[in-house]
N, C-alpha and C positions, 0 to 999 in steps of 0.2 A: 683797505689798504691800498692805494693809486699806485705808486712805487716806493724805491729803495736805491738813494745815492751809497756806489760801491765808494768806502774812504780810500781806497787803493788808487784805484784809477779816476774816479769822481763819475760815471756814467750814471745814470737815474734807469734802471732795470723795471721793467714792470714785472708783478710777481702774481706768480704761476708756481705750478708743479715741478716744473724745471730750474725753476729761483729760487726756489721756498720751502720751507717744511718745520716742522714744528714738534719738538717732542718734549712729556710733563714726568719730570719724575719726582718723589716724593721720600719720604720716611720710610713709608710699607711699598713703596713704588709698583702702584699699581697701574697693569695695562689701559681698564676705561676708568675714569674715575666719575662720579654723581655727583647732580646740580643741586645746590640750595635756593630757595626758590626766592633769594635777593640777585640770584648769578652768580654766584661765587662757588669755587668750588669745595665739596664736602669734605674734601682735604687738606686739614690747615695746614698744612708743610706742604704742597704742589709746587713749581717752580715751573715755568715752561721759559722751553730753549731756544731759541729759531737762531736757523741757520738761512743764512743768504748766500747764494754761488752767484755769483758775478760774471755772464754770459760772453763777456769784453775781455778780461784777465783773466777770471778761472780762480779767483780767489775768493776765496770764505769768509765768512765776517758770520761770529756767534756771539746772541746777545741771553743772557739771563734774567728774568723779570717773576719773582715771586706773585703770585697768583694766589693762593692760599691768602686764609686769615690770621698767619701769622706769621707770613715772610713775605707781608705788603713792600716791606722795606729791602727787597731785594731789588737791587739794578747793576747788573755788574756788565759790560762789555768784555766779552772771551778775549775774541779775537774781530782787530786786534786789538792789544788794552785799554785804547782811548780815543777819543774822539779826533782827535787830531788831524789836521790834513797836511796831508806832503806836502810842503811848500820849498822851493827851487833852493838852489843853493846859494844864489846870488845875492837871497836875503843872508844878514850875516848868523853864523850861528850860533853866536851867545840869544838871539832872539830867536830863533826858532826853538832851541833849547828848553829855553825860560816855557816860549809857551807849549810844547808839549808837555813841559811838567803840571804848567797849569791843567793842561787840559786830562791827566793821565788823575791828580786827584779831587779833581773838580767835587763830587761828591760826597771822599773820606775825608775832605777839611776845605773847603767852600773858602774858610777863611785866605789858607794857606794860598788859595789857590787866585786868589785877591789879587795878594799881595804880587805875585812874580806875574800875574798879566799888569798888572799896576810899573813892574820892572821892565816888561816887556815894552811896553807903552812907553816909558821914558827912553827906554834905547831904540826905537826908532825915531824918536825925534832930535834924539843927540844924533846920530848916525846918519838919517832920511834929507831931514833940515837944519844940519849941523848948530844948531837950536843949546845950548848950556847953558842956562841961567841957576840963579838961586834955589829954588826947587821946581819940583816937576806945574805949581799951580800958574809960576809967571810962564815958562815954558810956554805950556796952553795959550797962555793970552797970547803970547808972541803968537801964536798959530791963526791968531783971526783973522788978518789979512791977506791970508796966503792961501787958503783953502775956500771949499765952498762954505756958504755960513750953516746948514742944517749938520753939515759935519762936525764943524765946529762944534754947534747948539748941542750934540749932541754927548761931544769928549767933554764939554764943560756941565753937561747936566751929571755927567756920570764924576765929572769933579765932588760936582757939591755934595752926593751922597756920600761922600767921602770915601771913596773905591782908590780912585785915580787922580787924589787931590793931597794925598798924606805926605807931610815930609821924609819922606825914606832915607833919603840920603845924611836926615840927623839921626834917626836912630833906626835902624833897619832891620831890628826884633817888634816894635810897633805894627801888631796885626790890627787892621778895622773889623769890627763885626760885620756879619754878611752870610746871606742865604745861599742855597745852591740853586734858585731862578737869577740872583745876583750876579755870582760869578759865570754864569753861563752867559748872562750877556754882554758881559765884561770881555767875554774868548771870544764872542761874536764879534762882538768890536773890533778885536784885536786882528780876527782873518780879515775883517771888512778893508781896516787900514792895510795889511800886508798885499791887497788887491788891489787898492784904491794908488797905493804908494808906489812897491815894489815891481808889482805883477805889471802893475801899465808902462811903467815907465820902461821898464823892457820891452813890451810890446812895442809902445812909442819907437823907441830909439829901433828894434827892429827894421820897423817898417820905413823909416828913413831913410836908415842905411841901403837897405832891398833897392830903393825908390832912385837914391844918388845913383849906386851903383850900377842900375840899368841903365838911366840917362847917361854915365858914363860911356857904357860899354857901347850905347848906339850914338853917340858922338863921337866914338874914335872909327865905329865901322862907315859913317859917313864922310868922315875927313878921307879916310881910302879910295874910297869911290871920286871925289873930288878933283 
């Protein structure tokens, strides 16, 4: 393990005894457990709880993973509860709420997570681009000449998979079949779009404002010396 990104402050920490530790509880709660020849623990119920302590913000991240043969389906983020990143308040609350809920249930119900991500994407297209058409398919098509081609192709590819191209405004109860990896891919796309659209715009506007403000201040000083 080369590094770990803190979900609270986004710092990538190096893994050491100061930042990382593990415990291995099980039904029998052994202090030391043995391993089978295939590399699996002899105790079929053992899980691994990983603790990360961020040296930057001091927050703890805790994750549980099943490593015994009867609990390999366990992969539970304990703290924070989901993998959702903290996005700025200037991104509309409804969009952030849908994103956070999609992250929270990505493993429990990937189909429901995908539906929330799809709604999150449509909300961003409505809010950021002010594109409101008959359905999401048409709205994505309307984006073609407005964004980089590779970004548009990625969005359209997911639409063709039937994830983000469903006509959610006609029947919000329709949930497409999707596995956890596909749901996770859609969440990553949402995160990328939040950065590419909202965060980059905010940073660009701040940079432009700072430069203009600096110039106005310098010009005013020049006039005083004339």
